[in-house]
N, C-alpha and C positions, 0 to 999 in steps of 0.2 A: 263846733267850738272846742271839743276835746281834741280832735286831730290838729287844729291850729295851735292849741296850747302845747301839745306834745312836740310839734315841729319847732316852735319857738324855743322850747327848752333844749332840744337836741342841737339846734343851730347855736344857741348861746353857749352850750357846753363845749362845742367844737371850737368856737372862737376863743373862749377862755383857755382851752387847752393849748391852742396854737400860740396865744400870747404868752402863756407861761413857758412854753417850750422855747420861744424866741428870747425871752428875757433871761432864762437860766444861763446860756453861754455868755451873754454880755455881762451878767453879774459876776460870773466866775473870772472873766478876763479882768474886770475892774479890781477884783480882790487880789489877783496876782500882781497887777501893775502897781497898786497902791501899797505903801508900807503899812504894816499892821499897827504901828504905834501912832500913825498920823490921823488926826481927827479934824474934820472940817466943821468949824463952828457955824457955818451958814447952811449946813445940811439939816433941814427940818422935814420930818415925816408928814406927808399929806394924809388926810383922813380918807379911808377907803369908802366909796359909795356903798349904800346898802345893797343895791342890786348886784354889784360886783362881789360883795362879801357872800351873798346868798349863792351866787353861781359857783364861787370857790368852794363853799361848804358842800354844795350839791355834787361837785366833782370829787371832792375828798371822801364823801360818804359812799361813793360807788354809784355809777350811773344806773346800774340794774335795779337795785332796791330803792334808790331814791326816786327813780322814774315811776316805779309802781306806787310808791307812797303819794307822789304828786298826782298820779292818775286817780287814786282813791279820793284825794281832795277835790279834784275838778268834777268828777262824776257826782260825788256827794253834795257839793255845792250846787250843781245844776239841778239835782233832784230837790234839794231844799228850797231853792228859789222858785221852782215850779210849784211846790206845795204852798209856799207863802203867797204867791200870786193867786192860786186857785182859792185859798181860804179867804184872801182879801176880797175877792169878787163874790164869794159865797156869803160873806157877812152882810147882813141887812138890819135895818131897824125893825125888830120883830114886833114890838108893841105898836108902832105906827101901822105896820102892815095888818095886824089883827084888827085894829079899828077901821082900816079901809075895807077889809073883808066884811066886817059887820055892817058898815054903811052900804056896801054894794048888795049885801044880802037883803037889807031892808028895802032898797030901792028897786032892785031888779030880780031878786030871788036867787036861786042856786046858780042859774046860768051866768048871771052877772058876776057872782063871786068866782066862778070857774074861769071866766074871761080875765078877771083881774089876776088870778093865780098864774094863768098862762103867760101874761104879759110881764110878770115879775120874775126876776132871776133869784136863785138861791135855793137851798134845800128846804127852807120853811115853806116857800110857795109850792114846791113840788109835793111836799107832804100834804098840804091843804088841798091841792088839786086831786090827789089820790083819794083823800077822804070824802071830798064833795062828790066825786063820781059815784059813790055808793050811798048817797044821801037817802034815796028812796027805800033802801034795804033795811033801815033801822040803825039806831045809834050803836048797837053792839057790833054790827058789821063794820061800821065806820071806824070804831075804835081799833078793831083788829087790823084793818088796812092802814090806819095811821101808824100803828106799832111796826107793821111790816115795812112800810115806806121809810120809817125812821131808821130801821136797821140797815136798809139799803143805803140811805144817805150817810149813815155813820161809816159804812165801809168805803164809800167814795171819799169821804174826808180823810180817812186813814190810808188811802192808796199810796204806795211808794214809801211809807215809813219803814217797812221791813228792810228795804234796800239801803236806806240811810243808816239804820242800825247795823247792817252788815258791814258797811264801810267804816263805821266807828270801831267795830271789833277787828277788822282786817288791818287797818293802818298801824296800830301798835304791835300787832302780831308780826307784820312785815318788819317793823323796826327791831323787834326782839330776834327775829330770824337773822337779820343783818348783824345783830350783836353776836349771836352764836357763830356765824360764819367768820366774823372779824376775829373772834377769839381763836377759832381754828387756824386762821391764817397767822395769827401771832405765834401760836405754838409750833406751827410748821416752820416759821422763820427761826424760832429758837432752836428747833431740832437741826435745821440746815446749818445754822451758824455754830452750833455746839457750845453756845455760851448765852447767858441771860444778860442782856444789856438794855438800857432804856431805848436806844435807837432801834433795836430789833423789835421790841415789843410795842413801841409807840404807834407804828403804822396800823397794825391790826386793831389795837385798842381805839384809835381815833375813828376808824370806820365804824366800829361797834357803837361808840357813843353817839356819833352823828346820826346814824340810822335810827337809833332809839329815840333821840330827841325829836327827829322829824316825824316819826310815827305818832308820838305822844301829842305833838302840837296839832297835827291833822285831826286826831281823835278829839281833842278838846274843842277845836273850832266847830267840827260837825256836831258835837254834843250840845253846844250852845244853840245852834240852829234847830236841832232836834227838840230840845226842851221848849223853845219858842213856838214851834209848830204844834206841839202837844197842848200848850196853853191856849192857842187860838182854836184848836179843835174842841177843847173843853168849853170854851166860851160859846161856840156855835151850837154845841150839843145842849147846853143849858137853854139857849134860845129856842131850839127845836122842841124840847120837852115842855117848857112853859107855854109856848104858842099852841102846841097840840092840846094841852089842857084847856086853854082859852077857846079853841075851836070846838071842842066837845061841849063846853058850857054854852056856847052860842047856838049850836045845833040842838041841844037839849031844850033850850028856851023856845026854839021855833017849832 
């Protein structure tokens, strides 16, 4: 998916560059041929499509830094979507599952409860299965294994979050780096021209501003997904803790 998106961006950038290169001589010819004081009342500017405007800003911001920022967005979104799907399948009705385990325990004993846990997906079922495996060793041993299994499941839920936070930090950093390089280019142009004029400074400043905006937008998008993932992890963690307490209560009664 990442390679396909990168290829699409490169091809789109090349096509846009070619179109701009072909349109520039024609526009210059029209400006020379037409009188400067003649105005065409039927000349109405057409609205630029969004994708064309984005491609134009991508090229103006510099293909190098903007490509890196887009790569951060693509990889970050891929990781975020993977976590969201994993957490969605990990979420179960914990209260209903606890009642099912209790009924299975009453009807078929520990083995029936373990079979139910094996057939049920999610971290709550895996914690229950680990605790039930040590049922004959005493309630204290069961509690220790439940805590250990809960720590393992918590780590599984948080797997990949460090990479998402890394891309959240890298995207604006790349934008700021593009800003610094754009400022350097602007000062180099001023030094080469020997004069400070808006036309000389505008090029480097435009690159600087576009890369900064791109990096900040990518960071904000990934931050929204990151916080949503954290909220789902907190919800599942609460279910695991409450269910573990209920399991200990059930085993204590038995």
